[in-house]
N, C-alpha and C positions, 0 to 999 in steps of 0.2 A: 331031579330036580336041575334044571338048567344052567351052564355057565354061567361067569359075568362074559361078557360080550365083550370083544379085545376092538380100541378105541384107541387110533390114530390121531393124535393132537398135531394139527398143522400150522403153526404160525405161533412162535413161544415170546409177542410182544408181552406189553404190559397188560392186555384184557386176560389172557393165558392164566395169570395169579389169582384171579376170582374165579377162573372155570375149575382150576386145578384143586382149590381148597373147596369147594365145591362138591365135585367127583370122591373124597373122600367121604360124604355120606350116603352117595349112589353106587350100591352093590350091582345094580344090574351091568355097571361099566367095567372094566379092567384095560391099563393103559399101557400098550406095547411098544408107542411107540413116537417119539417126537420131534419133527421138525421145524427147522429155522434156517434162513440162510444165512444165519450168525450161528457160527457152531459153539460161542460159547452159552448162549441163550439156551440151543436146543439141548446143552446138556445138563445146563442147568435145572430145566424142565423133567430131564429125562431121570435126572435124578433123584427127584421129588417123587418119582412113584414107581423106581425099580424097572425103568424102561430103556429101550434103544435112544439111541439120536444118530440122527440126518441132516444133510444141510441138503439134502434133494429128495422130498416126498414121492414123485413120480419113480424116481431109482429103483427108491428102497420098495416100491412094490416090486416091480419088473423082478427085479433080484430075488422073490420068492418072499418079499415081507408079508405076514399073513393079518390083516385085519379083517371085523365084520364089519365097521364106522367109521368113521371121519370126523370130527369136526374142525373146520376150516376156521381158522381164524387171523386167516392176512387180508392185506389192504384189499378195497374193492375191484381195482381191476386186474386184480390175480382170482377171482372168484368165477369166473365161468368157463376159464379153460381149464381152474384146480376140477372144479364139479364135476365137471364133463370127462374129465380124466378119470377120477375116481370111482363116477357111475358105473361109467364104461370097464370098469374093472371089479365091479361087482361089489362095490361098500354104496353105505350109507350117508348122505350125508349129511349134518345143521350145521349151515355158515349161515356164520355170522351177518349181522345185520350191516347195511343195505343188503338185497338179495345181489345185485346188481347196478349199477349206474344208466342203465337205460334198458329199455324195456327189448329190444332187441338179443341183449345179453340173455334177461333174467328167461326169457323163451327158449332159447337154445339150451339151459341149465334142464328148462324142466321138460324141455322135448327129452331130453336124455337121460332122465330119471323115467318119464313114461318108457322109453323104450328098454330100458336095463330093467324094468318091476322092482326098481330099488327106490329108498326113500329117500326126497329133498326136501328138508324142513329151513327156514329159515329162523336166526336166532332173537328174537323179540321181548327183554326180558320182563319186561314190565306186565305182559301178557299171564306172566307168571305170579305176580307178587299176589299177597293174599287178599292187602286192601281192594287194590284194582278189581280182583273175582267177585270180590263182595258189594261191590257201588256197583256190579254190573248186577247180582242177585238185587241188588234194594231197586233199582233201578226196570228189572222185569217185573218186581212187586208194586209197581208203582208209586213208590214209596214219593217222589215229586211229582207223579205226573207227568204230562207232556213234558221234554223239555226243550226248552227253545233258546237256550247260550248256554256256549262249551269253552272254557279257555283252559288252556295250557301254560306254562313258561317252565322254558328248560334255560335259564341266562344266567351263565356265573365265569367268573372272570381264569381265561387258561392261556398261557404263552403258547399261541402256536405256530411261531416260528420258524421250530425246527421241527415239527412233527409232517410223516406225509402224510397227512390229513388237509394239511394245505397247498399239497398240488394236486392242484384239479387232473394232470396226467394219471396220475396214482387212485385220489379219491373220489374223481370224478362231480365234485364241487367241494362246498366250504359246509357251514353249518347245519346249513337245509339238509342237505344230506345228510349227514352225519345224525346229528340229534331227532332234526324231523321227522324220520322214518318211524322213531321211536313213538313223535306226538302222531303221527298218519293211523300206526297200526292201534295205538289209545282211542283214538276218536271215532276208529273206527267198527272197533270191539263196543264201544258203548253206549255207539249210537246209530249202528247200520252204515250200510253205503254213503259212500261223498258224492255229491253230483256236478259240483265245482269248484275251484281253487284260483285264488290269489296270493304270489306270492309279490314280495318289493324288499329289498337289501336296504340297511340302515346305512350310514355314514361308516366311510372304514376307520376302525381304529390301531388296527394293527399292518405292517408291515407285507402282507401275504397277499397272493394271488387267485384268493377266494373269499365271498364273502364271512364274516365274522360276524354280525348280527342280522334278523333276518324277522321276518313276519308275514305269516301266512294264515290268510282268511279263507273260508270255505263253509261251505251250505251243504248241511245232510241232503238224503233221499227224504229224511221223516221231515223237515223243515228248520230242523236246526240251526242256528249259525254259530259258527264256531272263528276264534284269536286264538293263535298259536305266535309265544314270544320265544326266539330261538337267538341265543348270545353265547361270545366264547369271550366276548369283551365290555359286557355290564354284566353287574350282579343285580338280580332285581330280592327283594327281601321278599322272598313270598312263601313263606312256610306251609301251602300247599302248592303242590304241582300240574292241578286238578279241581279244576270246578267246573260244576254243574248246575245250574238254573232251568228249577222247571217249575210250575204254574202249584204248585203245592211245599215248595219249598227248594233247598241248597244242597247239595251235598260238595262236599270237603274232601278228597284225597292227597296227604300230606305226608312231607318228609318224619314225622316224629313221630304224626298220629292223624287219623283221619275218622270226619266226624258229619253227622244231618242236621240240617234245624229246617221243622217244619214249620209254614204257619201259621201265626199266632203261637207258638212257641215261647217260652222264657229264655230258654237257652240251648246250645248247644248237644247232642247226642254223639256218644263216641263209638264208634263201630271196629275201628282198627288202632293197630299199632305203626304205621308207618314202614317205611321202605325199607328192605333186609336183599339185599343184592345175591350175599353167597347165597341166600335162602331161594332165592325165586331163577339163578340158575340151574341148583340142586334140582330142584320142579321141573326145568326146561328139558334136563338131562335126563331125569324119571319118564318124563315124556317120551323120550327120544328113545326112550331103551323099550318102555313099552309097545309101541306106534312097532319097533321093529320085530317083537315076538307079537304079533298080532294081538294083544292086549288091550290096546286103548288105539284110541284116532288122535294124529296129531293133533294139537291144538288150533297151530298157525298152519293150514292148508295153503294148498298151492295158489287158489284164489286167494288168500290172505296175501300171502305172498308179492304176487306178480297184483296185486290193487296197489299195493305201497308203491313197487315201482312206477306205476301209472300216474300215482298220484303225485308223487315227487318230479317225473319228465314233466309233466301239465304245471307242476309249479315254475319251475325253472322259466320254462318258455311262455309260462303267464309275464315271469318278473322280468325278461326279455324284452315280451312285446308290450308291457304295462294294461293289461286286462284280463278278466275273467276265461277262463278254459275249464269247459265242461269234460267232464269225465265219464267214460264207458257205463252204461249200464248194469251191464253184466257182470263186473266185479263186485260181487255181491259178499258180503262176510259169515261167513261161515260162524254158527254159534254150536 
């Protein structure tokens, strides 16, 4: 029997709490250390799981700290440098979304993974939700036929004035990169590769240096057209965060239930119970552990991660230039 893999949690902010909740049900990992620049946060996280606390992740490793894998939950501007250092030190890395603010940084990270022979994967929680997975199966079974239209809404009021996400030097952008990376990955997973994108930013409603509302339009290589609405300043009353419209009907993936309605049917058929954040994180961590042990393939591949970064970089360029931008045809979605 293989012992649990030793996990180093780096970054102990808000999202770390959900991951630590999920790790309780993931026997494949044992947290050995928690790192954060804020010593009190590092200690609080470490105490939850009986681990060491440190304010300097790389120094902890250089001084003999032993770990098999790292869960990287720091802001995006540190993802490239920390991931490369961790991979070169022999750790496998699960890096929270977005993988990186730029294609160049993402390429450096994937290059380090290839050279080191270690795994690098991007955290993308919606890929691990039961309802999104079931939606994918229904589409593959041809339930609603050819999909012509995709809609995604992630709009909720959140005060970003005191958060690092509103500093472009740290985040790489605003709501488009923060929530849009989820949107792009969901769209690619369900529809296949994206062919082109165009983004536009809404009227600023918060006094921050990045966009707080955005709309991303896309066309998939399969011919579906998509619209993605993102906001930290507006709340759209949308019980379904994903809708797909096909020749034979409609599929809705929602926060509290998921359902479909076929052409000619009197009502909806329920197929899912909604969004479970901690459950999604647990399944993501289980896949990461299984892949390290050689018992499974990564759900989010190098191609998926790079395609996400490319699409968002192109989206920001399209917003500046106010025109559509084509995406490389080589960025295919693994299934």
